[in-house]
C-alpha positions as CSV (number, residue, x, y, z in Angstrom):
1,X,0.0,0.0,0.0
2,X,1.5,3.3,-1.1
3,X,2.2,5.9,1.6
4,X,1.6,9.6,1.3
5,X,2.7,12.5,3.7
6,X,0.2,15.4,3.6
7,X,1.8,18.7,4.8
8,X,-1.1,21.0,5.5
9,X,-1.9,23.4,8.4
10,X,-5.6,23.7,7.6
11,X,-6.9,20.9,9.9
12,X,-10.3,20.6,8.3
13,X,-8.9,20.4,4.8
14,X,-6.2,18.0,5.9
15,X,-8.7,15.6,7.5
16,X,-10.9,15.7,4.4
17,X,-7.9,15.0,2.1
18,X,-6.6,12.3,4.4
19,X,-10.0,10.6,4.5
20,X,-10.4,10.8,0.7
21,X,-6.9,9.4,0.0
22,X,-7.5,6.6,2.5
23,X,-10.6,5.7,0.6
24,X,-8.5,5.5,-2.6
25,X,-6.3,2.9,-0.9
26,X,-3.3,5.0,0.3
27,X,-1.7,5.0,3.8
28,X,-1.7,8.7,4.8
29,X,0.2,10.6,7.5
30,X,-0.1,14.3,8.2
31,X,2.1,17.2,9.3
32,X,0.9,20.7,10.0
33,X,4.4,22.4,9.7
34,X,7.6,22.1,7.8
35,X,9.6,21.2,10.9
36,X,7.2,18.3,11.8
37,X,7.3,17.1,8.1
38,X,11.1,17.0,8.2
39,X,11.0,14.9,11.4
40,X,8.5,12.4,9.9
41,X,10.5,12.1,6.7
42,X,13.6,11.4,8.7
43,X,11.8,8.6,10.5
44,X,9.9,7.0,7.6
45,X,10.2,6.7,3.8
46,X,7.1,7.9,1.9
47,X,6.2,7.2,-1.7
48,X,4.9,10.7,-2.2
49,X,4.7,14.1,-0.4
50,X,1.7,16.4,-0.9
51,X,2.6,19.8,0.5
52,X,0.8,23.1,0.8
53,X,2.8,26.1,-0.3
54,X,2.1,28.3,2.7
55,X,2.8,26.8,6.1
56,X,3.0,28.3,9.6
57,X,6.8,28.0,10.2
58,X,8.1,28.2,6.6
59,X,6.8,27.2,3.1
60,X,6.8,24.3,0.7
61,X,9.7,25.8,-1.2
62,X,12.0,25.4,1.9
63,X,10.8,21.8,2.4
64,X,11.6,21.2,-1.3
65,X,15.1,22.6,-0.9
66,X,15.7,20.5,2.2
67,X,14.7,17.3,0.4
68,X,17.0,18.2,-2.5
69,X,20.0,19.0,-0.2
70,X,19.6,15.6,1.5
71,X,19.0,13.8,-1.8
72,X,15.7,12.3,-0.8
73,X,14.0,10.7,-3.8
74,X,10.4,11.3,-2.7
75,X,8.3,13.1,-5.3
76,X,6.5,16.2,-4.0
77,X,3.3,17.7,-5.4
78,X,2.9,21.3,-4.4
79,X,-0.6,22.6,-3.5
80,X,-1.2,26.3,-4.3
81,X,-3.9,28.8,-4.8
82,X,-4.5,30.1,-8.3
83,X,-2.8,33.4,-7.3
84,X,0.4,31.5,-6.6
85,X,0.9,29.7,-9.9
86,X,4.2,31.6,-10.5
87,X,5.6,30.3,-7.3
88,X,4.4,26.8,-8.2
89,X,6.4,27.1,-11.5
90,X,9.4,28.1,-9.4
91,X,8.9,25.0,-7.3
92,X,8.9,22.9,-10.4
93,X,12.3,24.4,-11.4
94,X,13.6,23.5,-7.9
95,X,12.6,19.9,-8.3
96,X,8.9,19.6,-7.4
97,X,7.4,16.7,-9.3
98,X,4.2,18.6,-10.0
99,X,1.7,21.2,-8.6
100,X,-2.0,21.4,-8.3
101,X,-4.2,24.4,-7.6
102,X,-6.7,24.7,-4.8
103,X,-9.6,24.0,-4.6
104,X,-8.4,20.6,-5.6
105,X,-10.0,18.6,-8.4
106,X,-10.0,15.0,-7.0
107,X,-9.7,13.3,-10.3
108,X,-6.9,15.6,-11.4
109,X,-5.0,14.9,-8.1
110,X,-5.5,11.1,-8.4
111,X,-4.2,11.2,-11.9
112,X,-1.1,13.1,-10.9
113,X,-0.4,10.7,-8.0
114,X,-0.8,7.6,-10.3
115,X,1.6,9.2,-12.8
116,X,4.2,9.6,-10.2
117,X,3.8,6.4,-8.2
118,X,2.1,3.9,-10.6
119,X,1.0,0.6,-9.1
120,X,0.9,-2.7,-10.9
121,X,-2.6,-3.4,-9.6
122,X,-5.3,-1.4,-7.9
123,X,-5.6,-1.9,-4.1
124,X,-8.6,-3.9,-2.9
125,X,-11.5,-1.6,-2.1
126,X,-15.1,-2.3,-1.2
127,X,-16.7,0.5,-3.3
128,X,-20.3,0.7,-4.3
129,X,-20.2,0.6,-8.1
130,X,-20.6,4.0,-9.9
131,X,-20.8,6.0,-6.6
132,X,-17.4,6.3,-5.1
133,X,-18.9,5.5,-1.7
134,X,-17.2,2.7,0.2
135,X,-19.1,0.0,1.9
136,X,-16.6,-0.2,4.8
137,X,-13.9,2.0,6.4
138,X,-11.2,0.9,8.9
139,X,-11.0,3.9,11.3
140,X,-7.9,5.7,12.4
141,X,-7.8,5.0,16.2
142,X,-5.0,3.1,17.8
143,X,-7.4,0.2,18.3
144,X,-8.4,0.2,14.7
145,X,-4.7,0.3,13.5
146,X,-3.9,-2.7,15.7
147,X,-6.9,-4.6,14.5
148,X,-6.1,-4.2,10.8
149,X,-2.4,-4.8,11.4
150,X,-3.4,-8.2,12.8
151,X,-5.6,-8.8,9.8
152,X,-2.7,-8.0,7.4
153,X,-0.3,-10.3,9.3
154,X,-2.6,-13.3,9.6
155,X,-4.3,-13.1,6.2
156,X,-1.5,-14.6,4.0
157,X,-1.2,-17.6,6.3
158,X,-3.4,-20.6,6.5
159,X,-3.9,-20.3,10.3
160,X,-7.3,-20.9,11.8
161,X,-8.6,-17.6,13.2
162,X,-11.0,-17.0,16.0
163,X,-12.6,-13.5,15.9
164,X,-14.1,-12.3,19.2
165,X,-16.2,-9.3,19.8
166,X,-19.7,-8.1,20.9
167,X,-22.7,-8.3,18.6
168,X,-22.7,-5.7,15.9
169,X,-18.9,-5.0,15.8
170,X,-18.4,-6.4,12.3
171,X,-17.0,-9.9,12.8
172,X,-18.1,-11.2,9.4
173,X,-16.6,-8.2,7.7
174,X,-13.2,-8.9,9.4
175,X,-13.5,-12.5,8.3
176,X,-14.1,-11.4,4.7
177,X,-11.1,-9.0,4.8
178,X,-8.9,-11.9,5.9
179,X,-10.1,-14.0,3.0
180,X,-9.8,-11.2,0.5
181,X,-6.2,-10.6,1.5
182,X,-5.2,-14.3,1.5
183,X,-4.0,-16.6,-1.3
184,X,-7.5,-18.1,-1.3
185,X,-9.2,-14.8,-2.4
186,X,-10.3,-16.2,-5.8
187,X,-12.0,-19.2,-4.2
188,X,-15.3,-19.2,-2.4
189,X,-16.0,-17.5,1.0
190,X,-18.9,-19.4,2.7
191,X,-20.5,-18.0,5.8
192,X,-22.5,-20.2,8.2
193,X,-24.5,-18.8,11.1
194,X,-24.1,-21.5,13.7
195,X,-26.7,-19.9,15.9
196,X,-29.4,-20.3,13.3
197,X,-28.9,-24.0,12.5
198,X,-31.3,-26.4,14.1
199,X,-29.5,-29.2,15.9
200,X,-30.9,-31.9,13.7
201,X,-29.8,-30.1,10.4
202,X,-26.3,-29.1,11.5
203,X,-24.6,-32.1,10.0
204,X,-26.4,-31.6,6.7
205,X,-25.5,-27.8,6.6
206,X,-21.8,-28.6,7.2
207,X,-21.3,-31.8,5.3
208,X,-24.3,-32.1,2.9
209,X,-26.6,-35.1,2.3
210,X,-27.8,-37.3,-0.5
211,X,-31.3,-37.5,-1.7
212,X,-33.5,-39.8,0.5
213,X,-31.1,-40.0,3.4
214,X,-33.7,-38.7,5.8
215,X,-37.2,-37.4,5.8
216,X,-37.3,-34.2,3.9
217,X,-34.1,-34.9,1.9
218,X,-35.8,-34.6,-1.5
219,X,-32.6,-33.8,-3.4
220,X,-28.8,-33.9,-2.9
221,X,-27.3,-31.0,-0.9
222,X,-23.8,-29.7,-1.0
223,X,-22.5,-28.9,2.5
224,X,-20.7,-25.7,3.4
225,X,-17.3,-27.3,3.7
226,X,-17.5,-28.7,0.1
227,X,-19.0,-25.4,-1.2
228,X,-16.0,-23.6,0.3
229,X,-13.5,-25.9,-1.4
230,X,-10.2,-24.1,-1.9
231,X,-11.4,-21.0,-0.1
232,X,-12.6,-20.0,3.4
233,X,-15.4,-21.2,5.6
234,X,-16.6,-18.8,8.2
235,X,-18.5,-20.2,11.2
236,X,-20.2,-17.3,12.9
237,X,-21.2,-17.7,16.6
238,X,-19.5,-21.1,16.8
239,X,-20.1,-21.2,20.6
240,X,-23.8,-22.0,19.8
241,X,-23.0,-25.4,18.4
242,X,-24.3,-28.4,20.4
243,X,-21.7,-30.7,21.9
244,X,-22.6,-33.5,19.4
245,X,-22.1,-31.2,16.5
246,X,-18.8,-30.0,17.9
247,X,-17.6,-33.6,17.9
248,X,-18.5,-34.0,14.2
249,X,-16.8,-30.7,13.3
250,X,-13.6,-31.7,15.2
251,X,-13.4,-34.9,13.3
252,X,-13.8,-33.2,10.0
253,X,-11.1,-30.7,10.8
254,X,-8.7,-33.4,12.0
255,X,-9.2,-35.7,9.1
256,X,-9.7,-33.0,6.5
257,X,-12.5,-35.1,5.1
258,X,-16.3,-35.0,5.2
259,X,-19.0,-37.5,4.5
260,X,-22.4,-36.3,3.3
261,X,-25.3,-37.9,5.3
262,X,-26.4,-41.1,3.6
263,X,-23.2,-41.3,1.5
264,X,-20.5,-44.0,1.6
265,X,-18.0,-41.7,0.0
266,X,-15.7,-39.3,1.8
267,X,-14.7,-36.0,0.2
268,X,-11.3,-34.5,0.9
269,X,-11.6,-30.8,1.9
270,X,-9.1,-28.0,1.5
271,X,-10.5,-25.0,3.3
272,X,-9.3,-22.2,5.7
273,X,-11.3,-22.0,8.8
274,X,-12.3,-18.6,10.4
275,X,-14.7,-18.6,13.4
276,X,-16.4,-15.9,15.4
277,X,-18.1,-15.7,18.8
278,X,-19.4,-13.0,21.2
279,X,-19.1,-15.5,24.1
280,X,-16.1,-16.3,26.2
281,X,-15.3,-19.8,25.0
282,X,-12.9,-20.3,27.9
283,X,-15.8,-20.0,30.3
284,X,-17.8,-22.3,28.1
285,X,-15.0,-24.9,28.3
286,X,-14.9,-24.6,32.1
287,X,-18.7,-25.3,32.2
288,X,-18.3,-28.3,29.9
289,X,-20.3,-26.6,27.1
290,X,-17.4,-26.3,24.6
291,X,-14.7,-28.9,23.8
292,X,-11.2,-27.7,24.6
293,X,-9.7,-29.7,21.7
294,X,-12.0,-28.0,19.2
295,X,-11.1,-24.6,20.8
296,X,-7.4,-25.2,20.0
297,X,-8.3,-26.3,16.5
298,X,-10.3,-23.1,15.7
299,X,-8.0,-20.7,17.6
300,X,-4.5,-20.7,16.2
301,X,-4.8,-16.9,16.1
302,X,-7.2,-14.6,17.9
303,X,-8.4,-11.2,16.7
304,X,-10.5,-9.2,19.1
305,X,-12.8,-6.5,17.7
306,X,-13.2,-3.6,20.1
307,X,-16.6,-2.1,21.0
308,X,-17.5,1.2,19.4
309,X,-17.3,2.9,22.8
310,X,-13.6,1.9,22.9
311,X,-13.0,3.7,19.6
312,X,-14.1,7.2,20.4
313,X,-11.7,8.7,17.9
314,X,-13.4,6.7,15.1
315,X,-17.0,7.5,16.2
316,X,-17.6,10.5,13.9
317,X,-15.7,8.9,11.0
318,X,-18.2,6.0,11.1
319,X,-21.1,8.3,11.6
320,X,-20.2,10.3,8.5
321,X,-19.6,7.0,6.6
322,X,-23.0,5.6,7.5
323,X,-24.5,8.9,6.5
324,X,-22.9,8.6,3.0
325,X,-24.4,5.1,2.7
326,X,-27.8,6.3,3.9
327,X,-27.8,9.2,1.5
328,X,-27.0,6.9,-1.4
329,X,-29.6,4.3,-0.5
330,X,-32.4,6.8,0.3
331,X,-31.5,9.2,-2.5
332,X,-31.1,12.1,0.0
333,X,-28.4,14.7,0.4
334,X,-28.0,15.3,4.2
335,X,-24.7,17.2,4.8
336,X,-24.0,16.1,8.4
337,X,-25.0,16.3,12.1
338,X,-25.6,19.4,14.2
339,X,-23.5,20.0,17.3
340,X,-26.1,18.7,19.7
341,X,-26.3,15.4,17.8
342,X,-22.6,15.1,17.7
343,X,-22.4,15.5,21.5
344,X,-25.2,12.9,21.9
345,X,-23.4,10.4,19.7
346,X,-20.2,11.0,21.7
347,X,-22.0,10.5,25.0
348,X,-24.0,7.4,24.1
349,X,-22.6,3.9,24.9
350,X,-23.7,2.3,21.7
351,X,-24.5,-1.2,23.1
352,X,-25.4,-2.4,19.6
353,X,-22.1,-1.1,18.2
354,X,-21.6,-0.4,14.5
355,X,-24.8,-2.2,13.5
356,X,-26.8,0.0,15.8
357,X,-25.2,3.2,14.7
358,X,-25.8,2.3,11.0
359,X,-29.5,1.7,11.7
360,X,-29.8,4.9,13.8
361,X,-28.3,7.1,11.1
362,X,-30.4,5.5,8.3
363,X,-33.5,6.1,10.4
364,X,-32.6,9.7,11.1
365,X,-31.6,10.3,7.4
366,X,-35.0,9.1,6.3
367,X,-36.8,11.6,8.7
368,X,-34.4,14.6,8.2
369,X,-35.9,17.5,6.3
370,X,-33.1,20.0,6.7
371,X,-29.4,20.0,5.8
372,X,-28.3,18.4,9.1
373,X,-29.5,15.6,11.3
374,X,-30.8,16.9,14.6
375,X,-31.8,15.3,17.9
376,X,-35.5,15.3,16.9
377,X,-34.8,12.8,14.1
378,X,-33.0,10.3,16.3
379,X,-34.9,7.2,17.5
380,X,-36.2,7.0,21.1
381,X,-33.7,4.2,21.9
382,X,-31.0,6.8,21.7
383,X,-32.6,10.0,23.1
384,X,-34.4,8.3,26.1
385,X,-31.1,6.8,27.3
386,X,-29.3,10.2,27.4
387,X,-31.1,12.9,29.5
388,X,-29.7,11.8,32.9
389,X,-26.2,11.3,31.6
390,X,-26.3,14.6,29.7
391,X,-27.2,16.6,32.8
392,X,-24.1,15.2,34.5
393,X,-21.9,15.7,31.4
394,X,-23.2,19.2,30.8
395,X,-21.2,20.3,33.9
396,X,-18.1,18.6,32.5
397,X,-18.6,20.2,29.1
398,X,-18.9,23.7,30.6
399,X,-15.8,23.0,32.7
400,X,-13.9,21.9,29.6
401,X,-15.0,24.9,27.6
402,X,-13.8,27.2,30.3
403,X,-10.4,25.4,30.4
404,X,-9.9,25.7,26.7
405,X,-10.9,29.4,26.8
406,X,-8.4,30.1,29.5
407,X,-5.7,28.2,27.8
408,X,-6.2,30.2,24.6
409,X,-6.1,33.5,26.6
410,X,-2.9,32.5,28.4
411,X,-1.2,31.5,25.1
412,X,-2.3,34.6,23.2
413,X,-4.7,32.5,21.0
414,X,-1.7,30.4,19.8
415,X,-3.5,27.1,19.2
416,X,-0.3,25.0,19.1
417,X,0.8,26.3,22.5
418,X,-2.7,26.0,23.9
419,X,-3.0,22.4,22.8
420,X,0.4,21.6,24.4
421,X,-0.8,23.3,27.6
422,X,-4.0,21.3,27.7
423,X,-2.1,18.1,27.0
424,X,-4.0,17.3,23.7
425,X,-3.0,17.4,20.0
426,X,-3.9,20.2,17.7
427,X,-6.5,18.1,15.8
428,X,-8.4,17.4,19.0
429,X,-8.3,21.1,20.0
430,X,-9.6,22.2,16.6
431,X,-12.5,19.7,16.9
432,X,-13.4,21.0,20.4
433,X,-13.1,24.6,19.3
434,X,-15.7,23.8,16.6
435,X,-18.0,22.0,19.1
436,X,-17.9,24.8,21.6
437,X,-18.1,27.5,19.0
438,X,-14.8,28.9,20.0
439,X,-13.4,29.0,16.5
440,X,-15.1,32.2,15.5
């Protein structure tokens, strides 16, 4: 995956650009000053640098000269206003790979990037055809980065993976990402919901049956293991399997063979196993409800998906992403969320995780009549759970607002120094300034 360093002090524009580039398959890091950019370049090699011309401590020309002096081979695209085209031409003479005028034309920028750092194949993206809207995003929090790093590490192997996490966190999506990034990606991915299989039909679902082998078997059935031949089988909520079915599953995994019900012929299977559960299987083992030998078969590597409430930094990214999906599906054009709704989202515990958030935003998008989603469009499940908590948090919010105001006064409105004084990064400070209407 190609890496890009964006050097831009406009936090809002930088976040927008970072999100867009991320959707196009690039790994993106940001700097808000020339000095910070130099430090990052010294620590890490980038495939491309995208730098604004005007920066707080210097300008893009100085960064370009610095790169040239140290013989860095990273191409740099200079972002300029239309009034600065002459300076951009100067930058080209000094070694800039290209320049692009603001406001940026996304297609033009993507074309310039591909000319400078061409790839042999397009990165895997889950994009809705003809829309540019992605079905899924990864998030940018530390928890998200660790989660997807684990996915990238285990995907190329043939290890059995156990995905754990609460309901609604996206376990099947993670299983699909592992499959898509594996050597089995061109073969089938077959998902089986173990919680929805009646006990008496489990063997048939897994292994298949021949016509007439039992009452109701009116035709031959291909089991999930054979259907997934060469690819990946995903057993969702594996903890719901009965003890008897666990024995049958263990035997199939050990012998790498299955026998359809009513057949005398065994079929060799070549599948990668990924399982998921929202239960603690260790506790189930202690209670005698899950076989320990099967547990070790399905759990060569564990991936835990954090709850949404553990990923506060990603919350608004997901909210905006689900709004894009809802707008597309409902043919609406809601711009975003008002400040009260943002605070409600950040205060709510989201027990249903991403699934609940997606449903809430789709519901609100359908009802919204203005440009923004407001509290009145949110379902009762959200608003009724909040009033008592909001009264308590309102005092905290007012206290935080006062702290930020005082820090800005003490620092002469220098946001970098204020952020340092408050012990937060500049991006967080800018977000809070917007929420508390202190950015006017």
